[in-house]
N, C-alpha and C positions, 0 to 999 in steps of 0.2 A: 323400497324402491327396487325396480327390476334390474337395472344396469347401473354401473358406477358413474355413468355420465348423466343419469336422470336426476331431475330436481323435483322436490315436493313444493308446489305452489300454494300460497295461501294469501288471504287478505288480512289487513290490519285495520281495525276500526278506530277512527278519530285520533286526536293527538297530532304530534308532529311527524309521525311515520306512517300515516294511513296510506294505503296503496296496495300493490301486489309485491310480495316478497317470496323468497324461496330458500330452501335448505338442501344441501347435497347429502350424500350418504355418510360423510364425516362430520356433519353438523355445521359446516360453513354457511353463513347467512348472506343472501344476495338481495339487493333491491332491484326489482324489475321495473317498477313504475310507481312514481309518486307525483302528486300534483302540488305545485306551489300556490295554487289558487283555491282549490276546494279542500275543506278541512273536515267534512262529515264522513260518515261511515262508508267504507268500500264494501261491496257485497256482490253476489251473483257471479262469482268467478266461473267461467266456462271456457271450453276449448272447442274449436271447429272440429268436425270429424277427421279432417286431414292433419290437424295439429298446427296449422300455419297461422291461425288467428286465435287470439285470446280476447275474451270479452269480460269487462268488469264495469260496475256502475257505482256512482256516488249516490247513495240512497236519498239523502235529503234534497239534493238538487235534481234528481230524476234524470241524470245524464249517464249514457252508456258509451263506453269507449271500445273501439275495436283496435287491438294492438297486434302488430306483426313485427317480425325480426327484420332488421335492415338487410341481412344476407339472404332473405327469402326462405330460410330453412324452417322446419317445424319446431315447435316447442316440444321437447321430450320430457316426459315425466308424468307425475300424477298431480291431482289437485286435492286439497284438503277442504272439505265443506262441513264445518262444524259451527253450530250455533251455541253461543254462550249465554243467551238471554232468553 
């Protein structure tokens, strides 16, 4: 991570904690987004060029979400895009 305020964003697939999560430079874990309705794999994590919008989809349902911060600030950090299968 570039700066101590940056987060590494990643998706979790299936199970009870599917959604978007993050870790900071000290290893703290944060939940950014989880759905109480959809339980399939989250995938396709992307950020808008200005960093103010995060995009993620629920693969099995074919639903894409656009997420923004309530304070209007950009998401700072990096995204981890790793395929395990």
